[in-house]
PDBQT receptor file of N, H, CA, C and O in Angstrom, charges set to zero:
ATOM      1  N   UNK A   1      -5.651   0.008  12.414  1.00  0.00    +0.000 N 
ATOM      2  CA  UNK A   1      -4.698   0.695  13.314  1.00  0.00    +0.000 C 
ATOM      3  C   UNK A   1      -4.088  -0.348  14.241  1.00  0.00    +0.000 C 
ATOM      4  O   UNK A   1      -4.726  -1.327  14.629  1.00  0.00    +0.000 OA
ATOM      5  N   UNK A   2      -2.872  -0.105  14.567  1.00  0.00    +0.000 N 
ATOM      6  H   UNK A   2      -2.355   0.690  14.252  1.00  0.00    +0.000 HD
ATOM      7  CA  UNK A   2      -2.197  -1.020  15.489  1.00  0.00    +0.000 C 
ATOM      8  C   UNK A   2      -2.501  -0.493  16.900  1.00  0.00    +0.000 C 
ATOM      9  O   UNK A   2      -3.185   0.518  17.062  1.00  0.00    +0.000 OA
ATOM     10  N   UNK A   3      -1.984  -1.191  17.907  1.00  0.00    +0.000 N 
ATOM     11  H   UNK A   3      -1.429  -2.012  17.775  1.00  0.00    +0.000 HD
ATOM     12  CA  UNK A   3      -2.210  -0.818  19.307  1.00  0.00    +0.000 C 
ATOM     13  C   UNK A   3      -1.619   0.600  19.542  1.00  0.00    +0.000 C 
ATOM     14  O   UNK A   3      -2.169   1.395  20.304  1.00  0.00    +0.000 OA
ATOM     15  N   UNK A   4      -0.505   0.883  18.878  1.00  0.00    +0.000 N 
ATOM     16  H   UNK A   4      -0.058   0.238  18.260  1.00  0.00    +0.000 HD
ATOM     17  CA  UNK A   4       0.121   2.190  19.058  1.00  0.00    +0.000 C 
ATOM     18  C   UNK A   4      -0.584   3.299  18.361  1.00  0.00    +0.000 C 
ATOM     19  O   UNK A   4      -0.244   4.459  18.592  1.00  0.00    +0.000 OA
ATOM     20  N   UNK A   5      -1.551   3.026  17.516  1.00  0.00    +0.000 N 
ATOM     21  H   UNK A   5      -1.827   2.083  17.328  1.00  0.00    +0.000 HD
ATOM     22  CA  UNK A   5      -2.308   4.006  16.817  1.00  0.00    +0.000 C 
ATOM     23  C   UNK A   5      -1.714   4.405  15.424  1.00  0.00    +0.000 C 
ATOM     24  O   UNK A   5      -2.183   5.340  14.775  1.00  0.00    +0.000 OA
ATOM     25  N   UNK A   6      -0.684   3.666  15.008  1.00  0.00    +0.000 N 
ATOM     26  H   UNK A   6      -0.303   2.906  15.535  1.00  0.00    +0.000 HD
ATOM     27  CA  UNK A   6      -0.050   3.963  13.723  1.00  0.00    +0.000 C 
ATOM     28  C   UNK A   6      -0.544   2.953  12.685  1.00  0.00    +0.000 C 
ATOM     29  O   UNK A   6      -0.548   1.746  12.931  1.00  0.00    +0.000 OA
ATOM     30  N   UNK A   7      -0.956   3.457  11.539  1.00  0.00    +0.000 N 
ATOM     31  H   UNK A   7      -0.953   4.437  11.340  1.00  0.00    +0.000 HD
ATOM     32  CA  UNK A   7      -1.440   2.591  10.490  1.00  0.00    +0.000 C 
ATOM     33  C   UNK A   7      -0.272   1.812   9.919  1.00  0.00    +0.000 C 
ATOM     34  O   UNK A   7       0.816   2.356   9.730  1.00  0.00    +0.000 OA
ATOM     35  N   UNK A   8      -0.502   0.515   9.641  1.00  0.00    +0.000 N 
ATOM     36  H   UNK A   8      -1.385   0.073   9.794  1.00  0.00    +0.000 HD
ATOM     37  CA  UNK A   8       0.540  -0.316   9.115  1.00  0.00    +0.000 C 
ATOM     38  C   UNK A   8       0.208  -0.895   7.771  1.00  0.00    +0.000 C 
ATOM     39  O   UNK A   8       1.020  -1.609   7.183  1.00  0.00    +0.000 OA
ATOM     40  N   UNK A   9      -1.014  -0.590   7.256  1.00  0.00    +0.000 N 
ATOM     41  H   UNK A   9      -1.674  -0.010   7.734  1.00  0.00    +0.000 HD
ATOM     42  CA  UNK A   9      -1.437  -1.126   5.958  1.00  0.00    +0.000 C 
ATOM     43  C   UNK A   9      -2.063   0.077   5.193  1.00  0.00    +0.000 C 
ATOM     44  O   UNK A   9      -2.792   0.886   5.767  1.00  0.00    +0.000 OA
ATOM     45  N   UNK A  10      -1.755   0.157   3.912  1.00  0.00    +0.000 N 
ATOM     46  H   UNK A  10      -1.163  -0.500   3.446  1.00  0.00    +0.000 HD
ATOM     47  CA  UNK A  10      -2.261   1.257   3.046  1.00  0.00    +0.000 C 
ATOM     48  C   UNK A  10      -2.732   0.612   1.748  1.00  0.00    +0.000 C 
ATOM     49  O   UNK A  10      -2.207  -0.415   1.318  1.00  0.00    +0.000 OA
ATOM     50  N   UNK A  11      -3.720   1.230   1.144  1.00  0.00    +0.000 N 
ATOM     51  H   UNK A  11      -4.146   2.064   1.493  1.00  0.00    +0.000 HD
ATOM     52  CA  UNK A  11      -4.231   0.798  -0.149  1.00  0.00    +0.000 C 
ATOM     53  C   UNK A  11      -3.289   1.265  -1.281  1.00  0.00    +0.000 C 
ATOM     54  O   UNK A  11      -2.497   2.192  -1.110  1.00  0.00    +0.000 OA
ATOM     55  N   UNK A  12      -3.401   0.607  -2.410  1.00  0.00    +0.000 N 
ATOM     56  H   UNK A  12      -4.044  -0.146  -2.549  1.00  0.00    +0.000 HD
ATOM     57  CA  UNK A  12      -2.546   0.956  -3.553  1.00  0.00    +0.000 C 
ATOM     58  C   UNK A  12      -2.695   2.394  -4.003  1.00  0.00    +0.000 C 
ATOM     59  O   UNK A  12      -1.721   3.023  -4.416  1.00  0.00    +0.000 OA
ATOM     60  N   UNK A  13      -3.943   2.934  -3.923  1.00  0.00    +0.000 N 
ATOM     61  H   UNK A  13      -4.734   2.424  -3.587  1.00  0.00    +0.000 HD
ATOM     62  CA  UNK A  13      -4.123   4.337  -4.312  1.00  0.00    +0.000 C 
ATOM     63  C   UNK A  13      -3.438   5.299  -3.347  1.00  0.00    +0.000 C 
ATOM     64  O   UNK A  13      -2.874   6.305  -3.778  1.00  0.00    +0.000 OA
ATOM     65  N   UNK A  14      -3.480   5.000  -2.031  1.00  0.00    +0.000 N 
ATOM     66  H   UNK A  14      -3.938   4.183  -1.681  1.00  0.00    +0.000 HD
ATOM     67  CA  UNK A  14      -2.763   5.805  -1.060  1.00  0.00    +0.000 C 
ATOM     68  C   UNK A  14      -1.252   5.771  -1.338  1.00  0.00    +0.000 C 
ATOM     69  O   UNK A  14      -0.581   6.801  -1.275  1.00  0.00    +0.000 OA
ATOM     70  N   UNK A  15      -0.742   4.610  -1.638  1.00  0.00    +0.000 N 
ATOM     71  H   UNK A  15      -1.288   3.774  -1.689  1.00  0.00    +0.000 HD
ATOM     72  CA  UNK A  15       0.675   4.492  -1.932  1.00  0.00    +0.000 C 
ATOM     73  C   UNK A  15       1.033   5.299  -3.227  1.00  0.00    +0.000 C 
ATOM     74  O   UNK A  15       2.060   5.977  -3.275  1.00  0.00    +0.000 OA
ATOM     75  N   UNK A  16       0.204   5.212  -4.217  1.00  0.00    +0.000 N 
ATOM     76  H   UNK A  16      -0.630   4.661  -4.178  1.00  0.00    +0.000 HD
ATOM     77  CA  UNK A  16       0.393   5.960  -5.474  1.00  0.00    +0.000 C 
ATOM     78  C   UNK A  16       0.410   7.432  -5.207  1.00  0.00    +0.000 C 
ATOM     79  O   UNK A  16       1.247   8.153  -5.749  1.00  0.00    +0.000 OA
ATOM     80  N   UNK A  17      -0.524   7.907  -4.359  1.00  0.00    +0.000 N 
ATOM     81  H   UNK A  17      -1.205   7.321  -3.920  1.00  0.00    +0.000 HD
ATOM     82  CA  UNK A  17      -0.605   9.340  -4.071  1.00  0.00    +0.000 C 
ATOM     83  C   UNK A  17       0.666   9.821  -3.360  1.00  0.00    +0.000 C 
ATOM     84  O   UNK A  17       1.180  10.897  -3.666  1.00  0.00    +0.000 OA
ATOM     85  N   UNK A  18       1.161   9.042  -2.435  1.00  0.00    +0.000 N 
ATOM     86  H   UNK A  18       0.744   8.167  -2.186  1.00  0.00    +0.000 HD
ATOM     87  CA  UNK A  18       2.453   9.401  -1.741  1.00  0.00    +0.000 C 
ATOM     88  C   UNK A  18       3.632   9.349  -2.724  1.00  0.00    +0.000 C 
ATOM     89  O   UNK A  18       4.506  10.215  -2.707  1.00  0.00    +0.000 OA
ATOM     90  N   UNK A  19       3.637   8.329  -3.569  1.00  0.00    +0.000 N 
ATOM     91  H   UNK A  19       2.927   7.625  -3.582  1.00  0.00    +0.000 HD
ATOM     92  CA  UNK A  19       4.701   8.237  -4.575  1.00  0.00    +0.000 C 
ATOM     93  C   UNK A  19       4.747   9.470  -5.440  1.00  0.00    +0.000 C 
ATOM     94  O   UNK A  19       5.819  10.016  -5.702  1.00  0.00    +0.000 OA
ATOM     95  N   UNK A  20       3.570   9.917  -5.892  1.00  0.00    +0.000 N 
ATOM     96  H   UNK A  20       2.699   9.474  -5.679  1.00  0.00    +0.000 HD
ATOM     97  CA  UNK A  20       3.499  11.133  -6.732  1.00  0.00    +0.000 C 
ATOM     98  C   UNK A  20       3.892  12.366  -5.935  1.00  0.00    +0.000 C 
ATOM     99  O   UNK A  20       4.562  13.240  -6.484  1.00  0.00    +0.000 OA
ATOM    100  N   UNK A  21       3.513  12.480  -4.685  1.00  0.00    +0.000 N 
ATOM    101  H   UNK A  21       2.968  11.770  -4.239  1.00  0.00    +0.000 HD
ATOM    102  CA  UNK A  21       3.812  13.667  -3.895  1.00  0.00    +0.000 C 
ATOM    103  C   UNK A  21       5.335  13.730  -3.537  1.00  0.00    +0.000 C 
ATOM    104  O   UNK A  21       5.899  14.821  -3.454  1.00  0.00    +0.000 OA
ATOM    105  N   UNK A  22       5.983  12.571  -3.330  1.00  0.00    +0.000 N 
ATOM    106  H   UNK A  22       5.525  11.684  -3.398  1.00  0.00    +0.000 HD
ATOM    107  CA  UNK A  22       7.331  12.553  -2.846  1.00  0.00    +0.000 C 
ATOM    108  C   UNK A  22       8.321  12.329  -4.018  1.00  0.00    +0.000 C 
ATOM    109  O   UNK A  22       9.490  12.703  -3.928  1.00  0.00    +0.000 OA
ATOM    110  N   UNK A  23       7.835  11.715  -5.109  1.00  0.00    +0.000 N 
ATOM    111  H   UNK A  23       6.885  11.410  -5.182  1.00  0.00    +0.000 HD
ATOM    112  CA  UNK A  23       8.752  11.412  -6.202  1.00  0.00    +0.000 C 
ATOM    113  C   UNK A  23       9.606  10.188  -5.978  1.00  0.00    +0.000 C 
ATOM    114  O   UNK A  23      10.574   9.938  -6.696  1.00  0.00    +0.000 OA
ATOM    115  N   UNK A  24       9.227   9.429  -4.963  1.00  0.00    +0.000 N 
ATOM    116  H   UNK A  24       8.441   9.632  -4.379  1.00  0.00    +0.000 HD
ATOM    117  CA  UNK A  24       9.999   8.145  -4.627  1.00  0.00    +0.000 C 
ATOM    118  C   UNK A  24       9.106   6.958  -4.874  1.00  0.00    +0.000 C 
ATOM    119  O   UNK A  24       7.892   7.011  -4.675  1.00  0.00    +0.000 OA
ATOM    120  N   UNK A  25       9.744   5.867  -5.321  1.00  0.00    +0.000 N 
ATOM    121  H   UNK A  25      10.730   5.825  -5.482  1.00  0.00    +0.000 HD
ATOM    122  CA  UNK A  25       9.063   4.605  -5.500  1.00  0.00    +0.000 C 
ATOM    123  C   UNK A  25       8.816   3.913  -4.162  1.00  0.00    +0.000 C 
ATOM    124  O   UNK A  25       9.661   3.987  -3.271  1.00  0.00    +0.000 OA
ATOM    125  N   UNK A  26       7.658   3.231  -4.002  1.00  0.00    +0.000 N 
ATOM    126  H   UNK A  26       6.971   3.171  -4.727  1.00  0.00    +0.000 HD
ATOM    127  CA  UNK A  26       7.417   2.516  -2.816  1.00  0.00    +0.000 C 
ATOM    128  C   UNK A  26       8.226   1.210  -2.735  1.00  0.00    +0.000 C 
ATOM    129  O   UNK A  26       8.740   0.718  -3.740  1.00  0.00    +0.000 OA
ATOM    130  N   UNK A  27       8.324   0.671  -1.530  1.00  0.00    +0.000 N 
ATOM    131  H   UNK A  27       7.907   1.071  -0.714  1.00  0.00    +0.000 HD
ATOM    132  CA  UNK A  27       8.966  -0.636  -1.400  1.00  0.00    +0.000 C 
ATOM    133  C   UNK A  27       8.040  -1.685  -2.006  1.00  0.00    +0.000 C 
ATOM    134  O   UNK A  27       6.864  -1.405  -2.237  1.00  0.00    +0.000 OA
ATOM    135  N   UNK A  28       8.539  -2.861  -2.262  1.00  0.00    +0.000 N 
ATOM    136  H   UNK A  28       9.495  -3.089  -2.075  1.00  0.00    +0.000 HD
ATOM    137  CA  UNK A  28       7.709  -3.930  -2.883  1.00  0.00    +0.000 C 
ATOM    138  C   UNK A  28       6.546  -4.276  -1.998  1.00  0.00    +0.000 C 
ATOM    139  O   UNK A  28       6.634  -4.176  -0.774  1.00  0.00    +0.000 OA
ATOM    140  N   UNK A  29       5.449  -4.686  -2.613  1.00  0.00    +0.000 N 
ATOM    141  H   UNK A  29       5.377  -4.767  -3.607  1.00  0.00    +0.000 HD
ATOM    142  CA  UNK A  29       4.263  -5.138  -1.920  1.00  0.00    +0.000 C 
ATOM    143  C   UNK A  29       4.534  -6.583  -1.374  1.00  0.00    +0.000 C 
ATOM    144  O   UNK A  29       5.050  -7.442  -2.089  1.00  0.00    +0.000 OA
ATOM    145  N   UNK A  30       4.173  -6.805  -0.116  1.00  0.00    +0.000 N 
ATOM    146  H   UNK A  30       3.753  -6.108   0.465  1.00  0.00    +0.000 HD
ATOM    147  CA  UNK A  30       4.318  -8.116   0.474  1.00  0.00    +0.000 C 
ATOM    148  C   UNK A  30       2.975  -8.795   0.692  1.00  0.00    +0.000 C 
ATOM    149  O   UNK A  30       2.912  -9.983   1.010  1.00  0.00    +0.000 OA
ATOM    150  N   UNK A  31       1.893  -8.022   0.517  1.00  0.00    +0.000 N 
ATOM    151  H   UNK A  31       1.944  -7.058   0.259  1.00  0.00    +0.000 HD
ATOM    152  CA  UNK A  31       0.576  -8.617   0.761  1.00  0.00    +0.000 C 
ATOM    153  C   UNK A  31      -0.400  -7.876  -0.153  1.00  0.00    +0.000 C 
ATOM    154  O   UNK A  31      -0.108  -6.787  -0.648  1.00  0.00    +0.000 OA
ATOM    155  N   UNK A  32      -1.558  -8.489  -0.362  1.00  0.00    +0.000 N 
ATOM    156  H   UNK A  32      -1.795  -9.374   0.041  1.00  0.00    +0.000 HD
ATOM    157  CA  UNK A  32      -2.562  -7.824  -1.143  1.00  0.00    +0.000 C 
ATOM    158  C   UNK A  32      -3.370  -6.879  -0.254  1.00  0.00    +0.000 C 
ATOM    159  O   UNK A  32      -3.370  -6.998   0.971  1.00  0.00    +0.000 OA
ATOM    160  N   UNK A  33      -4.045  -5.956  -0.894  1.00  0.00    +0.000 N 
ATOM    161  H   UNK A  33      -4.045  -5.860  -1.890  1.00  0.00    +0.000 HD
ATOM    162  CA  UNK A  33      -4.906  -4.999  -0.134  1.00  0.00    +0.000 C 
ATOM    163  C   UNK A  33      -6.287  -5.125  -0.671  1.00  0.00    +0.000 C 
ATOM    164  O   UNK A  33      -6.478  -5.704  -1.741  1.00  0.00    +0.000 OA
ATOM    165  N   UNK A  34      -7.284  -4.597   0.038  1.00  0.00    +0.000 N 
ATOM    166  H   UNK A  34      -7.130  -4.127   0.907  1.00  0.00    +0.000 HD
ATOM    167  CA  UNK A  34      -8.663  -4.704  -0.382  1.00  0.00    +0.000 C 
ATOM    168  C   UNK A  34      -8.922  -4.139  -1.794  1.00  0.00    +0.000 C 
ATOM    169  O   UNK A  34      -9.820  -4.608  -2.495  1.00  0.00    +0.000 OA
ATOM    170  N   UNK A  35      -8.123  -3.120  -2.211  1.00  0.00    +0.000 N 
ATOM    171  H   UNK A  35      -7.394  -2.739  -1.642  1.00  0.00    +0.000 HD
ATOM    172  CA  UNK A  35      -8.317  -2.538  -3.532  1.00  0.00    +0.000 C 
ATOM    173  C   UNK A  35      -7.521  -3.287  -4.595  1.00  0.00    +0.000 C 
ATOM    174  O   UNK A  35      -7.499  -2.854  -5.746  1.00  0.00    +0.000 OA
ATOM    175  N   UNK A  36      -6.876  -4.378  -4.258  1.00  0.00    +0.000 N 
ATOM    176  H   UNK A  36      -6.893  -4.730  -3.322  1.00  0.00    +0.000 HD
ATOM    177  CA  UNK A  36      -6.127  -5.200  -5.209  1.00  0.00    +0.000 C 
ATOM    178  C   UNK A  36      -6.188  -6.648  -4.777  1.00  0.00    +0.000 C 
ATOM    179  O   UNK A  36      -5.205  -7.192  -4.273  1.00  0.00    +0.000 OA
ATOM    180  N   UNK A  37      -7.350  -7.283  -4.972  1.00  0.00    +0.000 N 
ATOM    181  H   UNK A  37      -8.148  -6.841  -5.382  1.00  0.00    +0.000 HD
ATOM    182  CA  UNK A  37      -7.534  -8.690  -4.488  1.00  0.00    +0.000 C 
ATOM    183  C   UNK A  37      -6.617  -9.644  -5.231  1.00  0.00    +0.000 C 
ATOM    184  O   UNK A  37      -6.139  -9.351  -6.327  1.00  0.00    +0.000 OA
ATOM    185  N   UNK A  38      -6.375 -10.824  -4.591  1.00  0.00    +0.000 N 
ATOM    186  H   UNK A  38      -6.763 -11.061  -3.701  1.00  0.00    +0.000 HD
ATOM    187  CA  UNK A  38      -5.523 -11.826  -5.229  1.00  0.00    +0.000 C 
ATOM    188  C   UNK A  38      -6.099 -12.261  -6.562  1.00  0.00    +0.000 C 
ATOM    189  O   UNK A  38      -7.309 -12.226  -6.781  1.00  0.00    +0.000 OA
ATOM    190  N   UNK A  39      -5.173 -12.684  -7.477  1.00  0.00    +0.000 N 
ATOM    191  H   UNK A  39      -4.190 -12.712  -7.299  1.00  0.00    +0.000 HD
ATOM    192  CA  UNK A  39      -5.635 -13.154  -8.750  1.00  0.00    +0.000 C 
ATOM    193  C   UNK A  39      -5.454 -12.180  -9.843  1.00  0.00    +0.000 C 
ATOM    194  O   UNK A  39      -5.665 -12.540 -11.000  1.00  0.00    +0.000 OA
ATOM    195  N   UNK A  40      -5.064 -10.922  -9.562  1.00  0.00    +0.000 N 
ATOM    196  H   UNK A  40      -4.892 -10.629  -8.621  1.00  0.00    +0.000 HD
ATOM    197  CA  UNK A  40      -4.890  -9.948 -10.606  1.00  0.00    +0.000 C 
ATOM    198  C   UNK A  40      -3.432  -9.478 -10.709  1.00  0.00    +0.000 C 
ATOM    199  O   UNK A  40      -3.149  -8.329 -11.048  1.00  0.00    +0.000 OA
ATOM    200  N   UNK A  41      -2.518 -10.412 -10.405  1.00  0.00    +0.000 N 
ATOM    201  H   UNK A  41      -2.748 -11.345 -10.130  1.00  0.00    +0.000 HD
ATOM    202  CA  UNK A  41      -1.094 -10.052 -10.544  1.00  0.00    +0.000 C 
ATOM    203  C   UNK A  41      -0.500  -9.505  -9.253  1.00  0.00    +0.000 C 
ATOM    204  O   UNK A  41       0.672  -9.128  -9.243  1.00  0.00    +0.000 OA
ATOM    205  N   UNK A  42      -1.243  -9.450  -8.192  1.00  0.00    +0.000 N 
ATOM    206  H   UNK A  42      -2.195  -9.756  -8.200  1.00  0.00    +0.000 HD
ATOM    207  CA  UNK A  42      -0.675  -8.985  -6.943  1.00  0.00    +0.000 C 
ATOM    208  C   UNK A  42       0.305 -10.034  -6.329  1.00  0.00    +0.000 C 
ATOM    209  O   UNK A  42       0.169 -11.234  -6.568  1.00  0.00    +0.000 OA
ATOM    210  N   UNK A  43       1.274  -9.556  -5.549  1.00  0.00    +0.000 N 
ATOM    211  H   UNK A  43       1.384  -8.581  -5.355  1.00  0.00    +0.000 HD
ATOM    212  CA  UNK A  43       2.208 -10.424  -4.904  1.00  0.00    +0.000 C 
ATOM    213  C   UNK A  43       1.582 -11.195  -3.799  1.00  0.00    +0.000 C 
ATOM    214  O   UNK A  43       2.255 -11.990  -3.142  1.00  0.00    +0.000 OA
TER     215      UNK A  43
């Protein structure tokens, strides 16, 4: 959480869940997340 209390980082599964719920593609990934460590094709 940030100081304001708003989350600024989400895991790939959370993004996929929102993508499915909204029908919209996410923006490009700019960093890796704990559920997608470096070395497996992540940006």
